[in-house]
C-alpha positions in Angstrom: 1.5 19.5 7.1 4.5 18.5 5.0 4.8 16.0 2.2 2.2 17.5 -0.1 2.7 16.2 -3.6 2.2 18.5 -6.7 1.4 16.6 -9.9 1.1 18.3 -13.3 -1.7 17.1 -15.6 -2.4 18.4 -19.2 -5.5 16.9 -20.7 -8.3 17.9 -23.0 -6.7 21.3 -23.6 -6.4 22.2 -19.9 -3.2 22.4 -17.8 -3.6 21.9 -14.1 -1.4 21.1 -11.0 -3.0 18.8 -8.5 -1.9 18.9 -4.8 -2.4 15.6 -3.0 -1.7 14.2 0.5 0.8 11.4 0.9 -2.2 9.0 1.0 -3.2 10.1 -2.5 -6.2 12.2 -1.5 -6.4 15.5 -3.5 -6.3 18.6 -1.4 -6.6 21.2 -4.2 -5.8 21.9 -7.8 -4.4 25.0 -9.6 -5.9 25.8 -13.0 -3.3 27.7 -15.0 -5.8 28.9 -17.6 -8.0 30.7 -15.0 -5.2 31.3 -12.5 -7.5 29.8 -9.8 -6.6 27.5 -6.8 -9.6 25.3 -6.0 -9.4 24.1 -2.4 -10.9 20.7 -1.6 -9.5 20.7 1.9 -10.0 24.3 3.0 -8.2 23.7 6.3 -4.9 23.1 4.4 -5.1 26.5 2.6 -1.7 27.8 3.7 0.1 24.4 3.2 -1.4 24.1 -0.3 -0.3 27.7 -1.3 3.2 27.0 0.0 3.4 23.8 -2.1 2.2 25.7 -5.2 4.3 28.8 -4.6 7.0 28.0 -7.2 4.3 27.6 -9.9 1.9 30.5 -9.2 2.1 33.6 -11.4 0.2 36.9 -11.4 -3.0 37.5 -9.4 -4.6 34.3 -8.3 -8.0 33.4 -7.0 -8.4 31.0 -4.1 -11.6 29.4 -3.1 -13.7 26.2 -3.0 -14.0 24.3 -6.3 -16.7 25.1 -8.8 -19.4 22.5 -9.3 -17.3 19.6 -10.6 -17.9 17.9 -13.9 -18.1 14.1 -14.1 -14.5 14.0 -15.3 -13.3 16.0 -12.4 -15.2 13.8 -9.9 -13.5 10.8 -11.4 -10.1 12.5 -11.3 -10.5 13.4 -7.6 -11.4 9.9 -6.7 -8.2 8.4 -8.1 -4.8 8.2 -6.5 -2.4 9.9 -9.0 -0.4 6.7 -9.4 -3.6 4.9 -10.5 -4.8 7.5 -13.0 -3.9 6.6 -16.6 -5.2 9.8 -18.2 -1.9 11.6 -18.1 -0.1 8.9 -20.0 1.5 10.0 -23.2 1.4 8.0 -26.4 4.2 5.4 -26.0 4.5 6.2 -22.3 6.2 2.8 -21.6 8.7 3.4 -24.4 9.5 6.8 -23.0 10.3 5.3 -19.6 12.3 2.5 -21.1 14.4 4.8 -23.3 14.9 7.3 -20.5 16.1 4.4 -18.2 18.4 2.9 -20.7 20.1 6.2 -21.7 23.4 7.0 -20.0 23.7 10.4 -18.3 24.2 13.0 -21.0 23.7 10.6 -23.9 20.7 9.9 -26.1 19.6 6.5 -27.3 21.2 5.4 -30.6 19.3 6.3 -33.7 19.3 2.6 -34.6 17.4 1.7 -31.5 14.1 0.1 -32.9 12.2 1.5 -29.9 12.6 5.0 -31.3 10.8 4.0 -34.5 8.1 2.4 -32.4 7.8 5.4 -30.2 7.5 7.7 -33.3 4.7 5.5 -34.7 2.8 5.5 -31.4 3.1 9.3 -31.1 1.8 9.7 -34.7 -1.2 7.5 -34.2 -1.8 8.9 -30.7 -1.9 12.4 -32.0 -4.5 11.4 -34.6 -6.6 9.7 -31.9 -6.4 12.7 -29.6 -8.1 14.8 -32.3 -11.2 12.6 -31.9 -11.9 14.2 -28.6 -13.5 17.1 -30.4 -16.1 14.6 -31.7 -17.0 13.3 -28.2 -14.3 10.6 -27.8 -12.1 9.9 -24.8 -8.6 8.5 -25.4 -6.1 6.7 -23.2 -2.5 5.7 -24.1 -0.2 3.0 -23.0 -2.7 1.1 -20.9 -0.9 -1.5 -18.8 -2.0 -5.1 -18.7 -0.8 -7.9 -16.4 2.3 -9.6 -17.6 4.1 -6.4 -18.8 1.9 -6.2 -21.9 0.1 -3.0 -22.9 -2.7 -1.7 -25.1 -1.2 1.0 -27.2 -4.3 3.2 -27.3 -7.9 2.9 -26.0 -10.5 5.1 -27.6 -14.0 5.4 -26.2 -16.7 7.3 -28.0 -20.0 7.3 -29.7 -19.1 4.3 -31.9 -18.1 2.2 -28.9 -14.7 1.1 -27.5 -11.7 0.6 -29.7 -8.4 -1.1 -28.7 -5.8 0.3 -31.1 -2.5 -1.5 -31.8 0.2 0.5 -33.6 2.3 -1.0 -36.4 5.4 1.0 -37.4 5.9 0.8 -41.2 8.5 3.6 -41.7 8.0 4.0 -45.4 7.7 0.3 -46.2 4.9 -1.6 -47.9 2.6 -3.4 -45.5 0.6 -6.4 -46.8 -2.0 -8.5 -45.0 -1.5 -12.1 -45.9 -4.3 -14.2 -44.4 -3.9 -14.0 -40.7 -0.4 -12.5 -40.9 1.0 -9.1 -41.7 4.2 -8.5 -43.6 6.1 -5.2 -43.3 8.6 -4.7 -46.2 10.8 -7.7 -46.6 10.6 -8.8 -43.0 9.0 -12.1 -41.9 5.2 -11.9 -41.6 4.0 -11.5 -38.0 0.7 -12.3 -36.3 -0.3 -8.7 -35.8 -4.0 -9.4 -36.3 -4.0 -12.0 -33.5 -2.2 -9.6 -31.2 -4.6 -6.8 -32.0 -7.6 -9.1 -31.4 -6.1 -10.4 -28.1 -5.7 -6.9 -26.8 -9.3 -6.1 -27.5 -10.4 -9.3 -25.8 -8.5 -8.4 -22.7 -9.9 -4.9 -22.7 -13.4 -6.3 -23.1 -12.9 -8.6 -20.1 -11.6 -5.7 -17.9 -14.3 -3.2 -18.9 -17.2 -5.7 -19.2 -18.0 -4.1 -22.5 -17.7 -4.8 -26.2 -14.3 -3.7 -27.6 -13.4 -3.6 -31.3 -9.8 -4.3 -32.4 -8.1 -1.8 -34.6 -4.6 -2.1 -36.2 -3.3 1.4 -37.1 -0.4 1.3 -39.6 1.9 4.4 -39.2 4.0 5.7 -42.1 3.4 3.0 -44.7 4.4 3.6 -48.3 1.6 1.3 -49.3 -1.0 -0.6 -47.4 -2.5 -3.7 -49.1 -5.6 -5.1 -47.3 -7.7 -7.9 -49.0 -11.3 -6.8 -49.3 -12.5 -9.6 -47.0 -14.7 -9.4 -44.0 -12.6 -9.6 -40.9 -13.1 -8.7 -37.2 -10.0 -6.5 -37.0 -10.3 -3.1 -38.6 -7.1 -2.0 -40.4 -6.4 1.6 -41.0 -3.5 3.8 -42.0 -2.6 6.6 -39.6 -4.0 9.1 -42.1 -7.4 7.3 -41.8 -7.7 7.4 -38.0 -9.9 10.5 -38.2 -12.4 8.5 -40.1 -13.1 6.4 -37.0 -15.2 9.3 -35.8 -17.7 8.6 -38.5 -18.5 5.1 -37.4 -22.1 4.4 -36.4 -22.9 5.5 -32.8 -23.8 3.0 -30.1 -22.9 4.9 -26.9 -24.5 7.9 -25.3 -22.3 10.6 -23.8 -23.0 9.4 -20.3 -22.0 5.9 -21.3 -18.8 7.2 -22.8 -17.9 9.1 -19.6 -18.8 6.1 -17.4 -16.5 3.7 -19.4 -13.8 6.3 -19.6 -13.9 6.7 -15.8 -13.5 3.0 -15.3 -10.8 2.6 -18.0 -8.5 5.4 -16.6 -8.2 3.6 -13.3 -5.1 1.3 -13.4 -6.8 -1.1 -11.0 -9.4 -1.9 -13.6 -6.8 -3.7 -15.7 -5.6 -6.0 -13.0 -8.1 -8.6 -14.1 -7.5 -8.2 -17.9 
């Protein structure tokens, strides 16, 4: 059989290559850490090994998959194009910048998307560290209408829809329902953060808390008033792991499996 597709996936500290049919059905995966090829469709052994040949190194083991974890079962059931787990922080910005750049030329340093991308990478890296505390994190979750949720974190404390605000060394002040960055005009960042959480709640049929993460602020001034949007600096993201627990591990995995499927967000 020709047309097998090899897709690299690096997630949760593990690097794998998935081999799928043109229909999207997974035929096998190669775990680089264990140097093992796990065959789902044993009748395609030779074709799978031929597709993986450029990537295989050293002595490999070939055989049926080990007893799959819940995460692996969810991964195998998804078409690669529908799986959001491999998305990098700022995935949409990566694609936009790559598409706009001329061959052999990088985007101009003044391109504001580079600042936004750096902020999303900074916050995304902090969120990814929560996975050691039982959280699951997705980045650049697409919504209908070309909108996106910058980061979605699912863990013991529930589901968080995180919007990133790039401060780049400027003072950030919350003024009522608006947020001012430096000397720029105040913007309705709280409304946008709240709106993303509401759309996530609709798609997942679960409670979702809005979080505004400010990256690189020289100073963050937040009035000590009760508000439904949690506002944190990028250096405070790790503290989200200390929020009171409301979800069991099985609930976390169930919601994560639903959230990583692109089709879930069609009704958001």
